[in-house]
C-alpha positions in Angstrom: 0.6 0.2 0.0 1.5 3.0 -0.9 -1.2 5.7 0.1 -1.4 4.7 4.4 -3.2 7.2 5.2 -7.2 7.1 4.3 -8.3 9.2 6.7 -11.2 11.2 5.7 -12.6 14.6 7.0 -15.8 15.5 6.1 -15.7 19.7 4.5 -18.5 21.2 6.7 -20.8 21.4 3.5 -20.5 17.7 2.9 -21.8 16.6 5.9 -24.2 20.1 6.6 -27.8 18.7 5.0 -29.4 21.6 2.9 -27.2 24.6 3.6 -24.5 26.3 1.3 -22.0 29.0 1.1 -23.6 32.4 1.0 -26.5 31.5 1.5 -29.2 32.6 4.0 -27.7 32.0 7.6 -25.4 29.1 6.1 -26.0 27.2 9.2 -27.1 23.7 8.9 -31.1 22.4 9.7 -29.8 19.1 10.9 -29.3 19.0 15.0 -25.4 18.3 15.5 -26.4 15.1 17.4 -27.7 13.9 14.4 -24.9 14.8 12.2 -22.3 13.3 14.8 -24.4 10.0 14.0 -24.6 10.0 11.0 -20.6 11.1 10.2 -19.5 8.1 13.2 -21.7 5.6 11.7 -20.2 5.9 8.1 -16.9 6.1 9.8 -15.4 9.2 8.7 -11.9 10.2 11.4 -12.8 14.3 10.7 -15.1 16.9 10.4 -14.9 20.4 8.9 -17.6 23.4 11.5 -18.4 26.5 9.5 -17.9 29.5 11.4 -22.5 30.0 11.0 -22.7 27.2 13.0 -20.2 27.6 15.6 -21.5 31.0 16.5 -24.7 28.8 17.0 -23.5 26.7 19.3 -21.1 28.9 21.2 -24.1 30.9 22.1 -26.7 27.5 22.6 -25.3 24.4 24.5 -21.2 26.1 24.3 -18.6 24.6 22.8 -17.2 22.4 25.6 -20.3 20.3 25.4 -19.5 20.1 21.1 -15.9 18.7 22.0 -17.7 16.4 24.2 -19.6 15.6 21.4 -16.7 14.6 19.1 -14.5 12.7 21.1 -17.8 10.4 22.1 -17.8 9.9 18.2 -14.4 9.2 17.7 -13.7 12.5 15.2 -9.7 12.3 15.2 -9.3 15.7 13.2 -11.5 19.2 13.1 -10.9 22.1 11.0 -12.6 25.5 11.0 -14.0 27.3 8.0 -13.6 29.7 6.9 -11.6 32.8 7.7 -13.4 36.3 4.9 -12.2 39.8 4.3 -9.3 39.9 6.6 -7.6 42.1 4.1 -10.6 44.8 4.2 -10.8 48.0 6.3 -13.1 49.4 8.5 -16.8 48.0 9.4 -15.9 44.6 6.9 -12.5 44.4 8.8 -13.8 44.5 12.2 -16.2 41.9 11.7 -13.9 40.0 9.9 -11.6 40.5 13.2 -14.6 39.4 15.6 -15.3 36.1 13.6 -11.1 35.1 13.4 -11.0 35.6 17.5 -14.6 33.4 17.7 -12.5 31.0 15.8 -9.4 31.1 17.5 -11.2 30.8 20.3 -13.8 27.7 18.7 -10.2 26.2 17.9 -8.9 26.2 21.7 -11.9 24.1 22.9 -12.1 21.8 20.0 -8.8 20.9 20.1 -8.6 22.3 15.6 -5.4 23.3 14.3 -6.0 24.7 10.9 -8.2 27.9 9.7 -9.4 28.0 6.5 -9.6 31.3 5.0 -10.7 32.8 1.6 -9.3 34.3 -1.1 -10.6 37.7 -2.4 -14.0 36.5 -4.6 -14.7 38.4 -7.6 -18.0 36.5 -7.7 -19.1 38.7 -5.2 -18.8 41.8 -7.1 -15.2 42.0 -4.7 -12.9 45.2 -6.4 -9.5 44.0 -6.8 -7.0 43.8 -3.6 -3.7 45.7 -3.7 -1.3 42.3 -3.3 1.6 44.4 -0.9 -2.0 44.8 1.5 -2.9 41.5 0.9 0.3 39.7 1.6 0.8 42.1 4.4 -2.7 40.7 6.1 -2.4 37.3 5.3 1.0 37.4 7.0 -0.6 39.5 10.3 -3.5 37.0 10.2 -0.8 33.5 10.2 1.1 35.2 12.8 -1.8 35.9 15.4 -2.7 32.2 14.2 0.1 30.7 15.1 0.4 32.7 18.9 -2.8 30.6 18.9 -0.9 27.4 17.7 -3.1 27.1 14.5 -2.2 27.5 11.2 -4.2 29.3 8.3 -4.9 27.4 5.1 -5.8 30.2 1.8 -7.5 28.3 -0.6 -7.1 29.9 -4.9 -10.0 29.3 -6.8 -10.2 30.7 -10.3 -12.8 33.2 -9.4 -10.6 34.9 -6.8 -7.5 36.8 -7.1 -4.9 33.9 -6.3 -6.8 32.0 -9.4 -4.8 28.7 -9.6 -2.7 27.0 -7.3 0.7 28.3 -9.2 -0.5 31.4 -8.0 -1.3 30.0 -4.3 2.2 28.4 -4.5 3.8 32.3 -5.3 2.0 34.0 -2.4 2.7 31.5 0.2 6.6 31.6 -0.7 6.2 35.8 -0.9 4.5 35.3 2.6 6.8 33.1 3.4 4.8 32.9 7.1 5.2 29.2 8.4 2.1 29.4 10.1 0.1 30.6 7.0 -0.1 27.2 4.1 -2.4 26.4 1.1 -5.4 24.4 1.0 -5.5 22.4 -2.6 -9.2 21.3 -3.6 -9.3 19.2 -6.9 -12.1 21.1 -8.2 -10.4 24.7 -8.0 -7.2 23.4 -9.5 -9.0 21.6 -12.3 -11.5 24.9 -13.3 -8.2 26.5 -13.3 -6.7 24.6 -15.9 -3.7 22.9 -14.1 -2.3 19.7 -14.9 -3.1 17.6 -12.4 0.1 15.4 -13.2 2.2 18.5 -13.0 1.4 18.6 -9.2 4.1 17.3 -7.9 6.1 20.0 -9.6 4.3 22.9 -8.6 3.8 22.5 -5.3 6.0 22.3 -2.3 4.1 20.1 0.1 6.0 21.8 3.4 3.5 25.0 2.4 0.2 22.9 2.4 -1.9 22.1 5.4 -5.1 20.6 3.5 -6.0 19.2 0.9 -9.6 18.6 -0.5 -11.4 16.1 -2.7 -14.2 16.3 -5.1 -15.1 16.1 -8.6 -17.0 17.9 -11.3 -18.8 17.4 -14.6 -16.4 17.8 -17.9 -17.9 21.4 -18.7 -18.3 23.9 -16.5 -22.5 24.8 -16.4 -23.7 28.3 -15.5 -21.5 30.9 -14.1 -18.5 29.8 -12.3 -19.6 30.0 -9.2 -23.0 27.7 -9.5 -20.8 25.1 -10.7 -18.8 25.5 -7.4 -21.7 25.2 -5.1 -23.8 23.8 -6.8 -22.7 20.9 -9.4 -20.2 19.6 -7.3 -19.9 15.2 -7.9 -18.9 12.5 -5.2 -14.8 11.3 -6.2 -15.6 8.8 -9.0 -19.2 10.0 -10.3 -17.9 13.2 -12.2 -16.0 13.9 -15.3 -12.3 14.8 -13.8 -9.8 12.4 -12.9 -9.5 12.8 -9.2 -7.3 9.4 -8.6 -4.3 10.6 -10.7 -5.3 14.3 -8.1 -4.8 11.6 -4.9 -1.5 10.1 -6.8 0.3 13.3 -7.9 -0.2 14.7 -4.0 1.2 11.3 -3.2 4.0 11.7 -5.3 4.1 15.3 -4.0 4.8 14.3 -0.1 1.4 14.8 0.9 0.9 12.4 3.9 -2.1 13.8 5.3 -5.8 12.9 5.7 -8.1 14.2 2.5 -10.5 16.5 3.0 -13.8 15.8 1.5 -15.7 18.5 0.0 -19.6 18.0 -1.5 -21.2 21.3 -2.7 -24.5 20.6 -4.5 -27.8 21.1 -4.8 -28.6 17.2 -5.4 -26.1 16.1 -2.0 -27.8 18.6 -0.1 -31.1 17.2 -0.3 -30.4 13.5 -0.1 -30.9 11.8 3.6 -27.7 12.7 6.0 -27.0 8.7 6.2 -27.2 8.4 2.2 -25.2 11.5 1.8 -21.9 10.4 4.0 -21.7 6.8 3.4 -22.1 7.3 0.1 -19.9 10.2 -0.4 -17.1 8.1 2.1 -17.5 5.0 0.0 -16.9 6.8 -3.6 -14.0 8.4 -2.0 -11.9 5.3 -0.8 -12.4 3.5 -3.9 -10.8 6.2 -5.4 -8.1 6.3 -3.3 -7.8 2.8 -3.7 -7.3 3.7 -7.2 -4.7 6.1 -7.1 -2.5 3.8 -5.1 -3.3 1.5 -8.4 -1.7 4.3 -10.2 1.4 4.5 -8.0 1.8 0.8 -8.3 2.1 0.6 -12.1 4.3 3.9 -12.3 6.3 2.0 -10.0 6.7 -1.1 -12.1 7.7 1.0 -15.3 10.3 3.0 -13.4 11.3 -0.4 -12.8 11.2 -1.9 -16.2 8.0 -4.6 -14.8 5.6 -5.6 -17.5 2.1 -4.1 -16.7 -0.6 -5.8 -17.4 -3.9 -3.3 -17.4 
């Protein structure tokens, strides 16, 4: 076995039911206890939790209770999502700083070590941000995170000011903060036009904090943002080569757990137990396929005849 770490983390939307980014309150309509029962029964090792759900829990049952629930369900990995507008000024920045502080507090209670951060999304009419100011603000955010024992992973997206993984790598290298790194997502890498086969050359694994798997249709349907939040597919059920992505990230040196991010209209309306069970099953099959790709490549490199 090449890929030994097959722990899977359900990112915040994968196990949220009918909730989506930038829609309504973003809170899951399903009680947290029911959600945890579903992911634990399916065998997931980790979960991502969105800020809106954290804020609701903090003001009701309390974060220590959530920590006990996570422990009782055998959840080993927790990631918190999603810091936005951290590069802005005025009221937007004040709101972002309050969100940041809440996430830092939640991470300490829940045992999370990594927070995900958004880049500047043109999908919402954001004007371009000065690169120097953007880098300085991320450096500040990462330094603050580091003082709390945390890391921040920024996610390059084709509809953002970091439109490709190449841009993301250059940005992280320019900032040069050990507490700031990258979230690399199959969908964003593919839709930006980056060849998965080049990932091992492009990506310095020491700067990668989060890796997320998802699938998609062969072509973008509608606006890019809608394709991202309404039409993603479970790994292996779409048209992009997720197994190749996994194999190349392994070649690049990734040995961490695998996030799985399914954001789709169809997925949101499935029964939660069906959604999380099928997603886990197909993702593990995809990782097994990636392992076979690595075996075949090793055989070719060793001069062993291949039987495909």
